[in-house]
C-alpha positions as CSV (number, residue, x, y, z in Angstrom):
1,X,236.2,86.1,168.3
2,X,234.8,84.3,165.2
3,X,234.9,86.3,162.0
4,X,231.8,87.1,159.9
5,X,232.1,85.4,156.5
6,X,231.3,87.1,153.1
7,X,230.9,85.2,149.8
8,X,231.6,87.7,147.1
9,X,230.1,86.6,143.7
10,X,232.1,89.1,140.8
11,X,233.1,88.1,137.5
12,X,235.6,91.1,137.1
13,X,238.9,90.2,138.5
14,X,240.1,93.6,139.5
15,X,237.0,94.3,141.3
16,X,236.9,90.9,143.0
17,X,240.5,91.6,144.3
18,X,239.8,95.0,145.5
19,X,236.7,93.6,147.3
20,X,238.7,90.6,148.8
21,X,241.6,93.0,150.1
22,X,239.2,95.6,151.7
23,X,236.7,93.2,153.1
24,X,239.6,91.1,154.6
25,X,241.5,94.5,156.2
26,X,238.0,95.0,157.8
27,X,238.2,91.6,159.7
28,X,236.0,89.5,157.4
29,X,236.5,86.1,156.3
30,X,235.9,86.3,152.4
31,X,235.2,83.4,149.8
32,X,234.8,84.2,146.1
33,X,233.0,83.0,143.0
34,X,233.6,84.4,139.4
35,X,230.6,82.5,138.0
36,X,226.8,82.1,139.3
37,X,227.0,78.4,138.9
38,X,230.0,78.1,141.0
39,X,228.2,80.2,143.6
40,X,225.1,78.2,143.6
41,X,227.3,75.2,144.2
42,X,229.6,76.6,146.7
43,X,227.6,78.6,149.1
44,X,225.5,76.2,150.4
45,X,228.9,74.2,151.4
46,X,230.3,77.2,153.0
47,X,227.1,78.8,154.5
48,X,228.5,82.6,154.9
49,X,227.1,85.0,157.0
50,X,226.3,87.4,154.0
51,X,226.5,87.3,150.3
52,X,227.8,90.3,148.0
53,X,226.3,89.3,144.5
54,X,226.9,91.2,141.1
55,X,223.7,91.0,138.9
56,X,225.8,91.1,135.7
57,X,227.4,87.7,135.7
58,X,228.2,85.7,132.3
59,X,226.0,82.2,132.4
60,X,223.7,82.3,135.3
61,X,223.0,85.9,136.0
62,X,222.9,87.4,139.5
63,X,219.1,87.3,139.7
64,X,219.0,83.6,138.7
65,X,221.7,83.0,141.5
66,X,219.6,84.9,144.1
67,X,216.5,83.0,142.9
68,X,218.2,79.7,143.4
69,X,219.4,80.4,147.1
70,X,216.3,81.9,148.1
71,X,214.5,78.5,147.2
72,X,217.2,76.4,149.0
73,X,216.2,76.2,152.8
74,X,219.9,76.0,153.6
75,X,220.7,79.3,152.1
76,X,217.3,81.2,152.1
77,X,218.0,83.1,155.4
78,X,221.5,84.4,154.3
79,X,221.3,88.1,153.5
80,X,222.3,89.3,150.2
81,X,223.5,92.6,149.1
82,X,223.2,92.9,145.3
83,X,225.8,95.1,143.2
84,X,224.6,96.3,140.0
85,X,226.2,98.4,137.0
86,X,223.0,99.0,135.3
87,X,221.2,101.0,138.1
88,X,218.0,100.1,136.5
89,X,214.9,100.1,138.7
90,X,213.6,97.0,137.2
91,X,216.6,94.8,138.1
92,X,216.5,96.3,141.7
93,X,213.0,95.6,142.3
94,X,213.3,92.2,140.8
95,X,216.1,91.2,143.2
96,X,214.1,92.7,146.3
97,X,210.9,90.9,145.5
98,X,213.2,87.6,145.2
99,X,214.5,88.2,148.8
100,X,217.7,90.2,148.5
101,X,218.0,92.4,151.5
102,X,220.0,95.6,149.9
103,X,221.6,97.0,146.8
104,X,224.6,99.1,145.9
105,X,225.1,100.5,142.4
106,X,228.8,100.6,140.5
107,X,230.8,102.5,140.7
108,X,230.5,102.5,144.7
109,X,232.3,103.9,147.5
110,X,234.2,101.2,149.5
111,X,233.2,103.0,152.8
112,X,229.4,103.1,151.6
113,X,229.6,99.5,150.8
114,X,231.2,98.5,154.3
115,X,228.6,100.2,155.9
116,X,225.9,98.5,154.2
117,X,227.3,95.4,155.2
118,X,227.5,96.4,158.7
119,X,223.9,97.6,158.8
120,X,222.7,94.3,157.1
121,X,224.7,92.1,159.3
122,X,223.5,93.8,162.6
123,X,219.8,93.8,161.8
124,X,217.6,92.3,164.3
125,X,215.7,89.2,162.8
126,X,213.1,87.3,164.5
127,X,213.9,84.2,166.5
128,X,214.1,81.2,164.1
129,X,211.5,79.1,165.9
130,X,209.0,81.7,165.4
131,X,209.8,82.5,162.1
132,X,209.9,79.3,160.7
133,X,207.0,77.9,162.6
134,X,204.4,76.1,160.5
135,X,200.9,77.7,160.6
136,X,197.6,76.2,159.6
137,X,194.6,78.7,159.1
138,X,191.4,78.2,157.1
139,X,192.5,75.5,154.7
140,X,195.9,77.0,154.1
141,X,199.1,75.3,155.5
142,X,202.5,77.7,155.4
143,X,205.8,76.0,156.4
144,X,208.6,78.3,156.0
145,X,211.2,75.9,156.9
146,X,210.7,73.6,154.1
147,X,209.5,76.7,152.0
148,X,205.9,75.1,151.5
149,X,202.3,76.4,151.1
150,X,199.6,74.1,150.8
151,X,196.1,74.6,150.0
152,X,194.0,71.7,150.8
153,X,197.0,69.7,150.9
154,X,197.7,70.8,147.3
155,X,201.3,72.5,146.9
156,X,201.2,76.4,145.9
157,X,204.5,77.6,144.4
158,X,205.7,81.0,146.0
159,X,208.6,83.1,146.0
160,X,210.7,83.5,149.3
161,X,209.2,86.9,149.9
162,X,205.6,85.9,148.8
163,X,205.8,83.1,151.5
164,X,207.5,85.3,154.3
165,X,204.7,87.8,153.6
166,X,202.0,85.2,153.9
167,X,203.4,83.6,156.9
168,X,203.7,87.0,158.6
169,X,200.2,88.3,157.9
170,X,198.6,84.7,158.7
171,X,200.5,84.2,161.9
172,X,198.6,87.3,163.1
173,X,195.0,87.4,161.8
174,X,192.8,90.2,162.0
175,X,195.6,92.7,162.8
176,X,196.3,95.4,160.5
177,X,199.9,95.8,159.4
178,X,201.4,98.4,157.7
179,X,203.7,98.0,154.6
180,X,206.5,99.4,156.6
181,X,205.8,96.7,159.1
182,X,205.6,94.0,157.0
183,X,209.1,94.9,155.1
184,X,210.6,95.3,158.9
185,X,209.3,92.0,159.9
186,X,210.5,89.8,156.8
187,X,213.8,91.5,156.3
188,X,214.9,93.7,159.2
189,X,214.6,97.4,160.0
190,X,215.9,100.3,158.1
191,X,215.3,98.3,154.7
192,X,215.0,100.7,151.7
193,X,211.9,99.7,149.7
194,X,209.0,101.3,148.0
195,X,205.2,101.0,149.1
196,X,204.8,99.7,145.5
197,X,207.0,96.8,146.0
198,X,204.8,95.5,148.9
199,X,201.8,95.9,146.9
200,X,203.3,94.1,144.0
201,X,204.2,90.9,146.4
202,X,200.6,91.1,147.7
203,X,199.2,91.1,144.1
204,X,201.2,88.1,143.5
205,X,200.1,86.3,146.7
206,X,196.5,87.0,145.9
207,X,196.9,85.5,142.3
208,X,198.3,82.4,143.6
209,X,195.6,82.0,146.3
210,X,193.0,82.2,143.7
211,X,189.5,81.9,145.1
212,X,191.1,82.4,148.5
213,X,192.7,86.1,147.6
214,X,190.2,87.7,149.7
215,X,191.9,86.0,152.9
216,X,194.2,89.0,152.4
217,X,192.3,92.4,153.0
218,X,193.3,95.4,152.0
219,X,192.8,98.6,154.7
220,X,192.7,101.5,152.7
221,X,195.4,104.2,153.7
222,X,196.8,101.9,156.2
223,X,198.2,98.4,154.9
224,X,196.7,94.6,154.8
225,X,195.6,92.2,157.5
226,X,194.6,88.3,157.0
227,X,191.2,87.5,157.7
228,X,190.2,85.7,160.7
229,X,188.8,82.4,160.9
230,X,185.1,82.3,161.4
């Protein structure tokens, strides 16, 4: 049986060794990096099954590492669990909006961390073919595989989560989707996120769509839907 692999990014040596020891004992293959720059370089080479990412790193911090990995098509689909010492909501929300899958605050219980890792690894995800299929609707083309959104053939920059939400809604025009359905579809079931986080993503998408912002319709008290083609 092939071991699941975990890449740990942590600059505190004692915590790094503690994680390496316990994860190895649980049967995982473990790779590590103490700096954000090293992680961004090594993770695309190793392509682990999951990334455990400390946010408080010297130099390139955890949020920048997360942003870089989610923009890289080779690593965009690898789940990330953030580890934060701050416990500040702004850091957690920022990480989730960049595409991280979960978070755990320091100090943490190793049993709780292992449980979180198992949960993230077993989440059911959409088949790659459907999840990465290119969509053209109205005058918008969305290609998740290339992390690309084109409006009238002109590129529009979006974050990983914004693109996934836009792709999910646009692939089901006319269907009303709740916030919970949107979260489940792009990151798996039982993902801990507030309704506000989804709303923030929608605001960002609409802003980037410009005059086409009304393609995403709000269904009051329910959720959102993408406007059907006329």
